[in-house]
C-alpha positions as CSV (number, residue, x, y, z in Angstrom):
1,X,-10.3,-28.8,-54.7
2,X,-13.5,-27.8,-56.5
3,X,-13.2,-24.6,-58.5
4,X,-16.9,-23.8,-59.3
5,X,-18.6,-21.2,-57.2
6,X,-22.0,-22.2,-55.8
7,X,-24.6,-19.4,-55.4
8,X,-26.9,-20.3,-52.5
9,X,-30.5,-19.7,-53.6
10,X,-33.1,-17.7,-51.7
11,X,-35.0,-21.0,-51.3
12,X,-32.0,-22.7,-49.7
13,X,-31.5,-19.8,-47.3
14,X,-35.2,-19.7,-46.5
15,X,-34.9,-23.4,-45.5
16,X,-32.2,-22.5,-43.1
17,X,-34.3,-19.7,-41.6
18,X,-37.1,-22.2,-41.1
19,X,-34.7,-24.1,-38.9
20,X,-34.1,-20.9,-36.9
21,X,-37.8,-20.8,-36.3
22,X,-37.9,-24.4,-35.2
23,X,-35.0,-23.8,-32.8
24,X,-36.8,-20.8,-31.4
25,X,-39.9,-22.9,-30.9
26,X,-37.8,-25.6,-29.2
27,X,-36.6,-23.2,-26.5
28,X,-40.0,-21.5,-26.1
29,X,-41.6,-24.9,-25.4
30,X,-39.0,-25.3,-22.6
31,X,-39.7,-21.8,-21.3
32,X,-36.0,-21.0,-21.5
33,X,-34.2,-17.9,-22.9
34,X,-31.1,-19.6,-24.4
35,X,-27.7,-17.9,-24.4
36,X,-24.9,-18.2,-26.9
37,X,-21.2,-17.4,-26.6
38,X,-19.3,-16.8,-29.9
39,X,-15.6,-16.5,-29.7
40,X,-13.5,-15.4,-32.8
41,X,-9.9,-16.1,-33.5
42,X,-7.9,-14.5,-36.4
43,X,-8.6,-12.0,-39.1
44,X,-11.4,-9.5,-39.9
45,X,-13.0,-12.0,-42.3
46,X,-13.5,-14.3,-39.4
47,X,-15.0,-11.4,-37.4
48,X,-17.4,-10.8,-40.3
49,X,-18.3,-14.5,-40.4
50,X,-19.0,-14.4,-36.7
51,X,-21.4,-11.5,-37.2
52,X,-23.4,-13.8,-39.4
53,X,-23.2,-16.7,-37.0
54,X,-24.6,-14.3,-34.3
55,X,-27.3,-13.2,-36.7
56,X,-28.5,-16.7,-37.3
57,X,-28.4,-17.4,-33.5
58,X,-30.4,-14.2,-32.8
59,X,-33.0,-15.3,-35.4
60,X,-33.2,-18.6,-33.6
61,X,-34.0,-16.9,-30.3
62,X,-30.6,-16.8,-28.6
63,X,-29.4,-14.0,-26.4
64,X,-25.6,-13.5,-26.0
65,X,-23.2,-13.8,-23.1
66,X,-19.5,-12.9,-22.9
67,X,-18.5,-16.1,-21.2
68,X,-18.5,-19.8,-21.9
69,X,-19.9,-20.5,-18.4
70,X,-23.6,-21.2,-18.6
71,X,-24.0,-20.7,-22.3
72,X,-26.4,-23.0,-24.0
73,X,-24.3,-23.0,-27.2
74,X,-20.7,-22.1,-27.7
75,X,-19.2,-21.4,-31.2
76,X,-15.5,-21.1,-31.6
77,X,-14.6,-19.5,-35.0
78,X,-11.0,-20.6,-35.6
79,X,-8.0,-19.4,-37.4
80,X,-5.4,-21.6,-39.2
81,X,-2.8,-19.0,-40.2
82,X,-0.3,-19.7,-37.4
83,X,0.5,-22.7,-35.2
84,X,0.1,-20.6,-32.1
85,X,-3.5,-19.8,-32.9
86,X,-4.3,-23.5,-33.5
87,X,-2.7,-24.5,-30.2
88,X,-4.8,-21.9,-28.4
89,X,-7.9,-23.3,-29.9
90,X,-7.1,-26.9,-28.9
91,X,-6.3,-25.8,-25.4
92,X,-9.5,-23.8,-25.0
93,X,-11.6,-26.6,-26.5
94,X,-10.1,-29.0,-24.0
95,X,-11.0,-26.7,-21.1
96,X,-14.7,-26.7,-22.3
97,X,-15.0,-30.2,-20.9
98,X,-15.4,-28.6,-17.5
99,X,-18.0,-25.9,-18.5
100,X,-20.1,-28.5,-20.3
101,X,-20.0,-30.7,-17.2
102,X,-21.3,-27.8,-15.1
103,X,-24.0,-26.9,-17.7
104,X,-26.0,-30.0,-18.7
105,X,-27.1,-29.7,-22.3
106,X,-24.5,-27.2,-23.4
107,X,-23.6,-27.6,-27.1
108,X,-20.2,-26.8,-28.5
109,X,-19.5,-26.0,-32.2
110,X,-16.2,-25.4,-33.9
111,X,-16.0,-23.6,-37.3
112,X,-13.7,-21.4,-39.3
113,X,-10.5,-22.0,-41.2
114,X,-9.0,-24.7,-38.9
115,X,-12.1,-26.9,-39.6
116,X,-11.3,-26.8,-43.3
117,X,-8.4,-29.1,-42.6
118,X,-9.4,-32.8,-42.5
119,X,-6.6,-33.6,-40.1
120,X,-8.1,-31.1,-37.6
121,X,-11.7,-32.2,-37.9
122,X,-10.5,-35.9,-37.5
123,X,-8.6,-34.9,-34.4
124,X,-11.7,-33.2,-33.0
125,X,-13.8,-36.2,-33.8
126,X,-11.6,-38.7,-32.1
127,X,-10.0,-36.7,-29.3
128,X,-12.6,-34.2,-28.2
129,X,-15.9,-36.1,-27.8
130,X,-17.5,-33.2,-25.9
131,X,-17.6,-31.2,-29.2
132,X,-21.0,-31.5,-30.8
133,X,-20.5,-30.0,-34.2
134,X,-17.8,-29.0,-36.7
135,X,-18.3,-27.0,-39.9
136,X,-15.9,-25.4,-42.4
137,X,-16.3,-21.9,-43.8
138,X,-18.1,-23.4,-46.9
139,X,-20.9,-24.7,-44.6
140,X,-21.4,-21.6,-42.5
141,X,-24.7,-20.8,-44.1
142,X,-26.0,-24.2,-43.0
143,X,-25.4,-23.6,-39.3
144,X,-29.1,-23.4,-38.3
145,X,-29.7,-26.9,-39.7
146,X,-26.6,-28.3,-38.0
147,X,-27.6,-26.8,-34.6
148,X,-31.2,-28.1,-34.9
149,X,-30.0,-31.6,-35.7
150,X,-27.7,-31.6,-32.6
151,X,-30.5,-30.2,-30.4
152,X,-33.1,-32.8,-31.6
153,X,-31.0,-35.9,-31.9
154,X,-28.1,-35.4,-29.5
155,X,-25.8,-36.7,-32.2
156,X,-22.6,-35.0,-33.4
157,X,-22.5,-33.4,-36.8
158,X,-19.5,-32.8,-39.1
159,X,-19.9,-30.6,-42.2
160,X,-16.4,-30.5,-43.6
161,X,-16.7,-31.9,-47.1
162,X,-14.6,-30.3,-49.9
163,X,-17.5,-28.3,-51.3
164,X,-17.2,-25.6,-54.0
165,X,-16.8,-22.1,-52.5
166,X,-20.2,-20.5,-52.1
167,X,-21.8,-17.1,-52.1
168,X,-24.8,-16.7,-49.8
169,X,-26.5,-13.4,-49.7
170,X,-28.9,-12.1,-47.0
171,X,-27.7,-14.2,-44.1
172,X,-28.9,-12.2,-41.0
173,X,-26.1,-10.2,-39.4
174,X,-25.7,-9.2,-35.7
175,X,-23.0,-6.5,-35.6
176,X,-21.3,-5.8,-32.2
177,X,-20.1,-2.3,-33.3
178,X,-22.6,0.4,-34.1
179,X,-19.9,2.7,-35.7
180,X,-17.7,0.5,-37.8
181,X,-18.8,-2.3,-40.1
182,X,-17.1,-5.1,-42.1
183,X,-18.4,-5.7,-45.6
184,X,-17.0,-8.8,-47.4
185,X,-16.7,-8.1,-51.1
186,X,-15.2,-11.5,-52.0
187,X,-14.2,-14.8,-50.4
188,X,-11.3,-17.2,-51.0
189,X,-7.9,-16.8,-52.6
190,X,-6.2,-18.0,-55.9
191,X,-2.7,-17.0,-55.0
192,X,-1.3,-20.1,-53.2
193,X,1.6,-18.4,-51.6
194,X,3.9,-21.3,-50.6
195,X,3.5,-20.6,-46.8
196,X,-0.2,-20.0,-46.7
197,X,-3.1,-22.4,-45.9
198,X,-5.9,-19.9,-46.8
199,X,-6.7,-21.1,-50.4
200,X,-7.0,-24.7,-49.1
201,X,-9.5,-23.9,-46.3
202,X,-11.4,-20.9,-47.8
203,X,-11.5,-22.0,-51.4
204,X,-11.0,-20.2,-54.7
205,X,-11.8,-16.5,-55.2
206,X,-15.4,-15.6,-55.6
207,X,-16.8,-12.1,-55.8
208,X,-20.1,-10.8,-54.6
209,X,-22.2,-8.9,-57.2
210,X,-21.5,-5.2,-57.0
211,X,-25.3,-4.5,-56.6
212,X,-25.4,-6.6,-53.4
213,X,-22.4,-4.8,-52.0
214,X,-23.8,-1.4,-52.7
215,X,-27.1,-2.4,-51.2
216,X,-25.4,-3.5,-48.0
217,X,-23.3,-0.3,-47.8
218,X,-26.4,1.9,-48.3
219,X,-28.2,0.1,-45.5
220,X,-25.2,0.6,-43.2
221,X,-25.0,4.3,-44.0
222,X,-28.7,4.7,-43.4
223,X,-28.2,3.1,-40.0
224,X,-25.6,5.7,-39.1
225,X,-22.4,3.7,-39.5
226,X,-19.4,6.0,-39.8
227,X,-16.8,3.6,-41.2
228,X,-17.1,0.7,-43.7
229,X,-14.2,-1.6,-44.3
230,X,-14.3,-3.8,-47.4
231,X,-12.9,-7.2,-46.9
232,X,-11.3,-9.9,-49.0
233,X,-8.3,-12.2,-48.9
234,X,-7.2,-10.2,-52.0
235,X,-9.5,-7.3,-52.7
236,X,-7.4,-6.3,-55.7
237,X,-8.7,-9.4,-57.5
238,X,-12.4,-8.4,-57.0
239,X,-14.5,-8.9,-60.1
240,X,-12.2,-11.1,-62.1
241,X,-14.6,-14.0,-61.8
242,X,-17.6,-11.9,-62.7
243,X,-18.7,-10.8,-66.2
244,X,-19.8,-7.3,-65.1
245,X,-17.0,-5.0,-66.0
246,X,-16.4,-3.8,-62.4
247,X,-13.0,-4.1,-60.8
248,X,-12.1,-3.2,-57.2
249,X,-11.3,0.4,-58.1
250,X,-14.7,0.8,-59.8
251,X,-16.4,-0.7,-56.8
252,X,-14.6,1.6,-54.4
253,X,-15.6,4.6,-56.5
254,X,-19.3,3.6,-56.5
255,X,-19.4,3.2,-52.8
256,X,-17.4,6.5,-52.2
257,X,-20.0,8.3,-54.3
258,X,-22.8,7.4,-52.0
259,X,-24.4,10.1,-49.9
260,X,-23.7,10.2,-46.2
261,X,-21.0,11.0,-43.7
262,X,-18.8,8.0,-43.6
263,X,-15.3,6.7,-44.3
264,X,-14.3,3.8,-46.5
265,X,-11.4,1.5,-45.9
266,X,-10.3,-1.9,-47.3
267,X,-8.1,-4.9,-46.7
268,X,-6.2,-6.9,-47.7
269,X,-4.3,-6.2,-51.0
270,X,-1.8,-8.3,-52.9
271,X,0.9,-6.3,-54.6
272,X,0.8,-8.4,-57.8
273,X,-2.7,-7.2,-58.4
274,X,-2.5,-3.6,-57.0
275,X,-3.0,-1.1,-59.8
276,X,-2.2,2.5,-60.4
277,X,-5.9,2.9,-61.1
278,X,-6.6,1.9,-57.5
279,X,-4.2,4.5,-56.2
280,X,-5.8,7.1,-58.5
281,X,-9.3,6.2,-57.1
282,X,-8.1,6.5,-53.5
283,X,-6.6,9.9,-54.2
284,X,-9.7,11.1,-56.0
285,X,-12.4,10.4,-53.4
286,X,-12.3,12.2,-50.1
287,X,-14.4,9.4,-48.4
288,X,-11.7,6.8,-49.1
289,X,-9.2,6.8,-46.3
290,X,-5.6,7.6,-47.3
291,X,-4.3,4.3,-45.9
292,X,-3.0,1.3,-47.7
293,X,-2.1,-2.1,-46.2
294,X,0.1,-3.7,-48.8
295,X,1.9,-6.8,-47.5
296,X,5.4,-7.2,-48.9
297,X,6.5,-10.3,-46.8
298,X,10.2,-10.1,-47.9
299,X,12.5,-7.6,-49.4
300,X,14.5,-10.2,-51.3
301,X,13.6,-11.3,-54.8
302,X,14.8,-14.9,-54.4
303,X,12.7,-15.4,-51.2
304,X,9.7,-13.7,-52.9
305,X,10.0,-16.2,-55.7
306,X,10.1,-19.2,-53.4
307,X,7.2,-17.7,-51.5
308,X,5.3,-17.6,-54.9
309,X,4.5,-14.0,-54.4
310,X,4.9,-13.1,-58.1
311,X,6.3,-9.7,-57.8
312,X,9.8,-8.3,-57.2
313,X,11.0,-5.8,-54.6
314,X,11.5,-3.3,-57.4
315,X,7.9,-3.7,-58.6
316,X,6.6,-3.3,-55.1
317,X,8.7,-0.1,-54.6
318,X,7.3,1.3,-57.8
319,X,3.7,0.9,-56.5
320,X,4.7,2.7,-53.2
321,X,6.4,5.5,-55.1
322,X,3.4,6.0,-57.3
323,X,1.0,6.1,-54.4
324,X,3.1,8.6,-52.5
325,X,3.5,10.8,-55.5
326,X,-0.3,11.2,-55.6
327,X,-0.8,11.2,-51.8
328,X,2.3,12.3,-49.8
329,X,0.1,11.8,-46.6
330,X,-0.6,8.2,-47.5
331,X,-0.3,5.9,-44.5
332,X,1.4,2.6,-45.4
333,X,1.3,-0.5,-43.4
334,X,2.4,-4.0,-44.3
335,X,3.1,-7.7,-43.2
336,X,6.5,-9.2,-43.1
337,X,7.7,-12.8,-42.4
338,X,11.1,-13.3,-40.7
339,X,12.9,-16.6,-41.1
340,X,11.3,-18.0,-44.1
341,X,12.9,-21.4,-44.9
342,X,16.4,-20.9,-46.3
343,X,16.5,-17.1,-45.8
344,X,20.1,-16.0,-45.4
345,X,21.4,-13.1,-43.4
346,X,22.0,-11.1,-46.6
347,X,18.5,-11.8,-47.7
348,X,17.1,-10.6,-44.4
349,X,19.2,-7.5,-44.7
350,X,17.3,-6.8,-48.0
351,X,14.1,-6.8,-46.0
352,X,15.5,-4.3,-43.5
353,X,16.6,-2.1,-46.5
354,X,13.1,-2.2,-48.0
355,X,11.6,-1.2,-44.6
356,X,14.1,1.7,-44.4
357,X,13.3,2.8,-48.0
358,X,9.5,2.7,-47.6
359,X,9.3,4.1,-44.1
360,X,6.2,2.2,-43.0
361,X,3.9,3.7,-40.4
362,X,3.4,0.3,-38.9
363,X,4.2,-3.3,-39.6
364,X,2.6,-6.6,-38.6
365,X,5.6,-8.9,-38.1
366,X,5.7,-12.7,-37.9
367,X,8.3,-15.4,-37.5
368,X,7.7,-18.1,-40.1
369,X,5.2,-20.7,-38.9
370,X,5.0,-23.9,-41.0
371,X,1.5,-24.9,-42.0
372,X,1.0,-28.6,-42.8
373,X,-0.2,-29.1,-46.4
374,X,1.7,-26.0,-47.8
375,X,4.9,-26.3,-49.9
376,X,6.9,-24.3,-47.4
377,X,6.2,-26.7,-44.6
378,X,8.5,-29.3,-46.2
379,X,11.3,-26.9,-47.3
380,X,14.8,-27.2,-45.7
381,X,15.1,-24.7,-42.9
382,X,18.7,-24.6,-41.6
383,X,18.4,-21.3,-39.7
384,X,18.0,-21.8,-35.9
385,X,15.2,-20.5,-33.9
386,X,17.6,-18.4,-31.9
387,X,18.8,-16.7,-35.1
388,X,15.3,-16.1,-36.3
389,X,14.4,-14.5,-32.9
390,X,17.4,-12.3,-33.1
391,X,16.5,-11.1,-36.6
392,X,12.9,-10.6,-35.5
393,X,14.1,-8.4,-32.6
394,X,16.3,-6.3,-35.0
395,X,13.4,-5.8,-37.4
396,X,11.0,-4.7,-34.6
397,X,13.6,-2.3,-33.2
398,X,14.0,-0.7,-36.6
399,X,10.2,-0.4,-37.2
400,X,9.6,1.0,-33.7
401,X,12.1,3.7,-34.5
402,X,10.5,4.5,-37.8
403,X,7.0,4.5,-36.3
404,X,8.0,6.9,-33.5
405,X,9.6,9.2,-36.1
406,X,6.4,9.1,-38.2
407,X,4.3,9.8,-35.1
408,X,6.5,12.7,-34.0
409,X,5.8,14.4,-37.3
410,X,2.1,14.6,-36.4
411,X,2.8,16.8,-33.3
412,X,1.3,20.3,-33.8
413,X,-1.0,19.1,-36.6
414,X,-4.8,19.0,-36.5
415,X,-6.3,15.7,-37.5
416,X,-9.9,14.8,-38.3
417,X,-10.7,11.7,-36.3
418,X,-13.6,9.4,-35.7
419,X,-14.1,9.0,-31.9
420,X,-14.8,5.3,-31.3
421,X,-14.5,4.5,-27.6
422,X,-12.9,5.0,-24.3
423,X,-9.7,3.7,-22.7
424,X,-9.6,4.6,-19.1
425,X,-9.3,8.4,-18.7
426,X,-9.0,9.0,-22.5
427,X,-11.3,8.8,-25.5
428,X,-9.9,6.8,-28.4
429,X,-10.2,7.7,-32.0
430,X,-8.7,7.0,-35.5
431,X,-7.2,9.4,-38.0
432,X,-8.0,9.1,-41.7
433,X,-4.8,7.0,-41.9
434,X,-5.9,4.7,-39.2
435,X,-3.5,6.0,-36.5
436,X,-4.8,5.6,-32.9
437,X,-5.3,8.9,-31.0
438,X,-6.0,9.2,-27.3
439,X,-7.3,12.5,-25.8
440,X,-9.4,13.7,-22.9
441,X,-13.1,14.2,-23.5
442,X,-16.7,13.4,-22.7
443,X,-18.4,10.2,-23.9
444,X,-20.9,12.3,-25.8
445,X,-18.2,12.7,-28.5
446,X,-18.2,9.0,-29.2
447,X,-19.5,8.3,-32.7
448,X,-18.6,11.8,-34.0
449,X,-16.0,13.1,-36.4
450,X,-14.1,15.9,-34.7
451,X,-10.8,17.7,-35.0
452,X,-8.0,16.9,-32.6
453,X,-4.7,18.8,-32.2
454,X,-1.8,16.3,-31.7
455,X,0.3,17.2,-28.7
456,X,2.5,14.2,-28.1
457,X,3.0,10.6,-29.2
458,X,4.3,7.1,-28.4
459,X,5.7,4.5,-30.7
460,X,2.2,3.1,-31.2
461,X,-0.2,6.0,-30.8
462,X,-0.8,9.7,-30.8
463,X,-1.9,11.9,-27.9
464,X,-4.0,15.0,-28.4
465,X,-6.6,17.5,-27.3
466,X,-9.9,18.6,-28.9
467,X,-9.1,21.4,-31.3
């Protein structure tokens, strides 16, 4: 894998924008308003990538539809984290044979993390001939040229070479949410956890220049966005590849100092790089949400070492203790893997103990899913699926009890929330800590910060009324 970061020049991007112009002219000559369907699997980084895909399609003259049926171009932005996600993609791609048959000229593209695996792109090439184009995350910025080539020649394109990770600024963005915005601060990952495919498909860590990030955030604030979430596979590593003297805590402080009525969030963090300085920064600035998603994955030191996580349970707990000493109200969420190869019952019990000790507000829980090409995929795994499922159920029951206890503690309090939508008879909103709140109200409140008195709760959400 190449280690060097490629900075895409303005000239290179302008060339891609010229292809957008040629695609627009292609459809205008036909007298057709083309429609695009973009479907996203996986994480928030994929969502952010899809916003750029939509931005380029919009520049090329496409409107958007929420269904594959009748779309002139379909783009599936895929995820490689879990086997289930991959199987969903293959199933949905197979079904597109029928939509393409009903819509002559429909073009189908696959992109995202799955396409960074040669075995996957080869499978698409040989077993899914109705797919017109494939490109990995490294080639996203070249999408207009790839689409133009398919439209003009009718030939398939595959842009999946092992390229250096790139940074391309000023790709047009079409955001689907007018209140909340994703802002990528860096791409790739250097950690090589033994179970994770991300470094192999997204490349090495590469940080955007702080000036570019600040510029994007200022533009979003001026447009009225109320919540900005900074994204990276490991935001705590931000700036290590730059010679600018700005780390992630510094970046957060600069953004939080900007004028405007907005909140600032971030994800995801790696405990080995999380610093006391970052907790200090979160505590200092009111605009930074008092929420920290800090994946621990396992509560057992031996398992953590085999996972190549490079911290111990004790070190992790010290971070949590420091954060809560500064901010007792800090909302903590995390990721945990159940059934990592070789995990014993006693080691699983260590995970349960850590969950009890920390008292998470919520957990994202997963049963180990082997990813081909990672070290963990070839490890001995004597524990049965039934045992793993039983452990998973025990963990979920524990966390559900803790989550409900945490939520009950909110009852009677008044929370400042950002109202972000409607779910049936109730408006939906998020607290500073990211907790979901449902309450009755008029649509005119959507997009506003208001105070809500919490009156009840469920395991997964809070119930309230306008204060």
